[in-house]
Legacy VTK file of the C-alpha trace (Angstrom):
# vtk DataFile Version 3.0
C-alpha trace
ASCII
DATASET POLYDATA
POINTS 152 float
-16.848 -5.535 -2.483
-13.617 -7.298 -1.585
-10.710 -6.615 -3.847
-8.779 -9.619 -5.180
-5.217 -10.594 -4.371
-3.018 -10.815 -7.470
-0.516 -13.662 -7.178
2.273 -13.610 -9.764
4.130 -16.927 -9.523
5.613 -19.240 -12.150
6.862 -22.108 -9.962
4.101 -24.758 -9.688
5.224 -25.903 -6.223
5.397 -22.379 -4.769
2.081 -21.531 -6.432
0.351 -24.512 -4.831
1.862 -23.801 -1.405
0.872 -20.134 -1.589
-2.706 -20.969 -2.560
-2.957 -23.510 0.288
-1.616 -20.934 2.740
-4.029 -18.242 1.577
-6.921 -20.704 1.785
-5.955 -21.666 5.343
-5.972 -18.006 6.349
-9.695 -18.025 5.443
-9.576 -14.775 3.498
-12.698 -14.109 1.481
-10.703 -12.295 -1.210
-10.521 -13.960 -4.603
-6.965 -14.892 -5.616
-6.106 -14.124 -9.234
-3.136 -16.180 -10.458
-0.903 -15.178 -13.345
2.197 -17.124 -14.323
4.584 -14.512 -15.752
5.361 -10.815 -15.631
3.836 -10.036 -19.021
0.499 -11.521 -17.980
0.662 -9.597 -14.686
1.025 -6.344 -16.602
-1.812 -7.322 -18.959
-4.038 -8.020 -15.947
-3.143 -4.780 -14.172
-3.523 -2.652 -17.305
-6.644 -4.508 -18.520
-4.961 -5.504 -21.776
-4.598 -8.683 -23.825
-6.617 -11.598 -22.477
-7.550 -9.465 -19.424
-9.034 -6.496 -21.312
-12.573 -7.592 -20.356
-11.948 -7.907 -16.610
-13.794 -5.674 -14.165
-12.337 -2.293 -13.310
-10.437 -1.844 -10.083
-7.062 -2.767 -8.678
-6.124 -5.705 -6.480
-5.837 -5.317 -2.703
-2.198 -6.413 -2.991
0.171 -7.877 -5.561
2.233 -10.851 -4.347
5.056 -10.770 -6.868
7.815 -13.289 -7.494
11.165 -11.803 -8.464
12.358 -14.361 -11.008
9.617 -14.584 -13.640
9.546 -15.512 -17.325
8.965 -12.880 -20.028
9.100 -9.843 -17.694
10.878 -10.183 -14.344
9.419 -9.016 -11.044
11.574 -5.890 -10.886
10.312 -4.763 -14.289
6.712 -5.420 -13.243
7.283 -3.391 -10.069
8.901 -0.580 -12.046
5.923 -0.472 -14.427
3.382 -0.518 -11.576
5.089 2.407 -9.841
5.278 4.344 -13.127
1.572 3.913 -13.928
-0.738 6.573 -12.469
-3.672 4.298 -11.665
-1.499 1.540 -10.159
1.088 3.527 -8.230
-0.593 3.120 -4.832
-1.302 -0.632 -5.083
0.702 -2.447 -2.383
3.340 -4.782 -3.829
4.986 -7.538 -1.810
8.021 -9.165 -3.387
7.670 -12.845 -2.490
10.845 -14.579 -3.549
13.522 -17.103 -2.698
16.300 -14.576 -3.370
18.355 -13.458 -0.383
20.638 -11.391 -2.621
21.255 -7.949 -1.170
21.148 -6.384 -4.633
17.625 -7.778 -5.222
16.398 -6.489 -1.867
17.965 -3.066 -2.413
16.682 -2.726 -5.986
13.168 -3.768 -4.944
13.022 -1.060 -2.279
14.531 1.511 -4.639
11.680 0.762 -7.066
9.053 1.193 -4.347
8.166 -2.276 -3.074
6.091 -2.235 0.128
7.628 -5.394 1.564
10.259 -7.961 0.625
9.608 -11.464 1.924
11.967 -14.387 1.417
9.994 -17.600 1.014
10.655 -19.920 3.946
11.823 -23.391 2.920
9.943 -25.263 5.663
6.256 -25.892 4.866
4.749 -24.743 8.185
6.780 -21.518 8.141
5.817 -20.905 4.518
2.101 -21.383 5.227
2.298 -19.135 8.278
4.194 -16.387 6.430
1.755 -16.362 3.490
-1.299 -16.401 5.756
0.102 -13.452 7.712
0.801 -11.551 4.479
-2.695 -12.169 3.178
-4.379 -11.060 6.377
-2.226 -7.959 6.718
-2.515 -6.659 3.162
-6.081 -7.743 2.403
-7.698 -7.072 5.797
-5.603 -5.014 8.207
-3.826 -2.582 5.905
-5.611 0.727 5.325
-5.468 1.364 1.555
-4.865 4.826 0.096
-7.913 7.135 -0.071
-10.101 6.432 -3.069
-8.861 2.894 -3.635
-11.786 1.194 -1.882
-14.387 2.132 -4.448
-13.973 -0.146 -7.425
-14.163 1.734 -10.680
-13.600 5.209 -9.183
-11.255 7.336 -11.210
-9.210 10.184 -9.794
-8.050 11.509 -13.148
LINES 1 153
152 0 1 2 3 4 5 6 7 8 9 10 11 12 13 14 15 16 17 18 19 20 21 22 23 24 25 26 27 28 29 30 31 32 33 34 35 36 37 38 39 40 41 42 43 44 45 46 47 48 49 50 51 52 53 54 55 56 57 58 59 60 61 62 63 64 65 66 67 68 69 70 71 72 73 74 75 76 77 78 79 80 81 82 83 84 85 86 87 88 89 90 91 92 93 94 95 96 97 98 99 100 101 102 103 104 105 106 107 108 109 110 111 112 113 114 115 116 117 118 119 120 121 122 123 124 125 126 127 128 129 130 131 132 133 134 135 136 137 138 139 140 141 142 143 144 145 146 147 148 149 150 151
């Protein structure tokens, strides 16, 4: 069973471009879209409107930095502090070039920090490459392939 990609993005334009890019990469993974950091945490922790979702973690979290309700850094911090989520790959996908954002993201355990290209073709190419790498090529941590398996 293919694990979904969790896309956390509040900007409608960036959301549409990212979905187009992932579609063009022809990944079979479902893309789950949430629009703010609070909803991302609800999805990951199976709480709120996501309490009924199937067990298992996404293949990768594509996480915007500047989000409403709970920002990307706080989401990342929570993911890394939660036993069952700690090993889920997180890619910060943002327009911020600020050194402090890059540094803080890596300090909190991000797997990759990608600045969104402004030009459409570059953006599509970058997103497609990310999707293929994290959903297909990357070898996940032991035990993460079996949906619903608990190591506790």
